[in-house]
Steps between C-alpha positions, in 0.01 A plus 500: 500500500390872559728788469633612831551866628842623443479812706464752212179632337515376136310285247513142586554255206193319362712189406621236746847363480704239669820705507673476847673840429154690440417755772132421464493126469836379629707566813684819393478804721550845343678783693722795427502722195228525226572601142294560188673421161452357157586141405761499224577133480337165618692174555417145563465388855263782599762774486480853349707826476351821581623850438428826654629866489607697813642842543851545633644825611834608381656750772772629263251630229208559742273306272312173488556223251296200405637159588353158425484214729452138397378227730456123466163402633303193569169478282247268666267287284189677636616850373699384186595851394632532139767714331383860490270481807521752776532322837540561874781306661592441872804391685515151646757248618758398249340259254814420299837667443356788321127513580404683814174655405152354379227644296194574713275686256455555133399857443452499120684536172752779437392666184835643407687164539357360171600821309857475636518132399357564145745807458788266598405243249458747214852643580648152498341443152627835370857400610482167334387651179772747502765228561355306207518808273868546602600154427332545156687807407820332612449214272443726200810697572730199502744524196465215240775263469692465174467161357 
């Protein structure tokens, strides 16, 4: 089965899939909004969560602030994007209670995503070491019982 034209100029996936909810090999039509984001989590059943930042204007302070948006998306087998990949998603019909978008193109890897993940893991390890040191000092400070 060849990939069909979805109405947008983009790189077509090289792999074929048997997914009914794939815009290239299934019967899913894409329409509406397009977003570019980074995959922060992948789940079973061809699901993923993407996140992207947007600018929001605050009239009171006459400034812009950064806000993050998270979307649940369908991840077709032919694209099979992984955690940390930068992807383009498009709106489609509701696929489930929370999924109303589908990944249509994998753009590449986000170079800063891995650095953030490593920094988070490192800070968790440091916190764990501090907790262990605290418990050791508390054990040493306990008064000895008279026997």
